[in-house]
LOLUM-164500 format. One record per residue (C-alpha): x, y, z. Coordinates in steps of 0.1 Angstrom, whole numbers, plus 2048, in hexadecimal, padded with zeros to 3 digits. Layout:
N
XYZ ...
END
This chain:
307
B4E031622 B2D03C630 B3706062F B4005E60B B1F04D603 B0C068615 B1F082602 B170715E1 AF206F5EC AF20955F3 B0109B5D0 AE60865C1 ACB0985D5 AD90BA5CA ADA0B05A5 AB70A15A7 AAA0C15B8 AB90D659C AAA0BF582 A870C0592 A880E6596 A950EB573 A7A0D4565 A5F0E6577 A6C10856C A700FD548 A4E0ED547 A3F10D556 A5112653F A68112528 A57119506 A5413E50D A78140519 A8412D4FB A711444E3 A7D1634F6 AA11574F5 A9E1524CF A8F1744C9 AA91894DB AC917D4CA ACE1984AE AE51AB4C5 AFE19C4DF AF21B34FB ACE1A94F5 AD81844F3 AEB187513 ACE198525 AB517D519 ACE161522 AD216F546 AAC16E54B AA814B53B AC613C54F ABA14D56F A9713D56A AA511A561 AC011C57B AD910B564 AF211954B AF80F653E AD30F2535 AD3113522 AF3109510 AE40E8505 AC50FC4FA ADB1144E7 AF00F94D6 ACF0E94CB AC21094BC AE310D4A9 AE20E949D ABF0EF490 ACA10E47D AB4125492 AD213849F AF5140490 B1413C4A4 B1B1614A7 AF81664B5 B0014E4D2 B1D1634E1 B0517A4F4 AF215B500 B1214B50D B1C16B520 AF916C52F AFA14853B B1914E550 B0816B562 AE615A565 AF413B575 B01150593 ADD15459E ADE1305AA AFC1365C0 AEB1545D0 ACB1415D4 ADD1265E7 AE713F602 AC314860A ABA13E62E A9C128626 AA8107633 A8D10764E A73106632 A820E8621 A690CE62F A4A0E4627 A570EA604 A5B0C45FF A380BD60C A270D95F8 A3B0D05D9 A320AB5DB A0D0B45E0 A0D0CB5C2 A1E0B25AC A0209A5B3 9E80B25A6 9DB0B1582 9E00D4574 A010D7562 A0A0FA56F A040EF593 A190D058E A350E557F A350FB59E A350DC5B3 A550D05A1 A650F15A7 A5D0F15CD A660CD5D1 A870D35BE A8F0F15D4 A880DC5F4 A9E0C15E7 ABB0D95DF ABA0E7602 AB80C4611 AD80BC5FE AE80DC60B AE00D262F AEF0B0628 B0F0C061B B120D563A B0B0B7650 B250A163F B400BC63B B4E0B765E B50091660 B5B08F63B B770A8641 B8309465F B8D077648 BB2079641 BB007661B B95091619 BA90A7632 BC80A461C BB30AE5FE BA60CD60F BCA0D561B BD50D45F7 BB80EA5EC BC2104607 BE71025FE BE31015D8 BCA1175C6 BD31065A6 BC90E45B5 BA80F35C0 BA110159E BA90DF58D B940CC5A7 B770E35A2 B790DF57C B7C0B957D B610B4597 B480CA585 B4F0B9564 B47098574 B260A2584 B1C0BC569 B120D7581 B260F558C B090FD5A4 B0E0DD5B7 B330E35B9 B2D1065C7 B130F95E0 B2C0DF5ED B470FA5F0 B2F110603 B290F461C B4E0EE622 B55113624 B3B11863F B4B0FB652 B6D10C650 B7C0EE63D B8810261F B9412661B B8113F606 B9C1435ED B9D11D5E7 B7811D5E3 B791395CA B941275B6 B7E1085B6 B6111D5AB B7512B58E B7E107584 B590FE586 B5111856B B68106553 B5C0E355D B380EB557 B3F0F2532 B410CC52C B1B0CA52A B190E250D B360D14FC B260AF4FF B060BC4F1 B190C94D2 B290A64CA B1C09C4A8 B0B0BE4A2 B130D6485 B330EB486 B2210B493 B130F84B1 B360EB4B9 B4310F4B7 B2911A4D0 B351004E9 B5A1094E2 B5112E4E8 B4212550A B62112513 B7A12D508 B66149519 B6913753A B8E12D535 B9815152C B8315E54A B93146562 BB614C556 BB017255A BA116F57D BB615358C BD5168594 BBF17F5A8 BAD1645BC BBC1705DD BB21945D6 B8E1895CD B8D1755EE B98193602 B7E1A95F1 B6218F5F5 B6918C61A B5D1B061E B3D1AB60A B2B194622 B2F182644 B2615F637 B4214D624 B2713D60E B1A15F604 B3E16B5FE B4314E5E5 B221555D4 B2A17A5D0 B4D1705C2 B3C15A5A8 B2617859E B4418F59B B58176586 B3C16F56D B2F19256A B511A2565 B5C18754C B3C18A537 B3B1B0537 B5F1B152D B5919A50F B381AA504 B461C74F1 B5C1AF4DE B421954D6 B471944B1 B6D1944B5 B6A1784CE B541644B5 B6E16949A B8915E4B1 B7613D4B9 B71138493 B9613E48D BA01254A8 B8810A49F B8011247A B5F11E46B B570FC45D 
END
C-alpha cells in the first residue's frame, strides 16, 4: 500500500510541476503566444508551425487544445483554421518527452531553491521564471521518485502480472496507456512513468511504445471536455484532434515492433529511445495529414455534421 501511495504522490508531483512550469511560461509569454497563434492560421502549414512553437513553450498539447477550442467558441477562429494547429500540437508536445531525458537530475535541488527564492520576489517576470524553475525541479523530483519506486512496485505480484500482460500483449499496453492518460490528463506523465520502468528493465520497449501510442489518444479527453457545451465548430475541433490520433495510432500500431527495433539503434538509453519514437510517430502522422488538411476537415464535418 505504501508503494502505491508513493507512486500516487510522484504522479501528483509531476502534474504539479507541469502546472507550475506551464503557469510560469504562460505568464511570461502567454499573451504574445496567444496572439501569435491567432495570426498564423490562414494556412495549415503556418498554423502548424505556430502551434509547434506555442506547444513547445507551454509544454502541453492539452493546454493549446483548450486554448484553441476557446478561440473557436469565441468566433476568433473557424474550424478549418484549427487543423494546422492540431497537427502542430502533436509535434510540439514531443519536446516534453525529449526534455525529460536530459541528464539534469543533479541540479534538481538547486532549481527548487532558486525557483522558490525567485517566486518570493516582487517583479512579475522574475516570479514567472521562478515558477518555471521550481516546476522543472518538481518534475525531475517526480522522475527520480518514479525510478526509485519502479523496482519495489514491480516486485508486487499484481503489478508484476500487469507488466507481464503489457509485455505479452501490445494491445493491452495500448489500452492501458490510453485509459491511464485519460484519467490523469497528461500524456507527458504517462511517458515519464514508462521511461522509469523502461530504465529499470520492467517493461520492453515495444510495450512502452504501444502504451505511448495509447497515451496520444487518451490525452484528447482534455480538449473534448473543454468543448462540452461549446458551439458546434468548437466540438468539431475536439473531434478532429481525437480522429487524428486514432487514425495515426491505427496506422502505426501494426508496426510497433519494427519501430522498437529501429529505435533501439537510435540511442543507448531506453528512455531516449521512447522519446525519439514519440517524435517519429507524431511528426510522421502530422506531416502525412498536412497536405490533406481541408479534406480531413471535410471528413470530420461529414462524420459529425456541420451544425
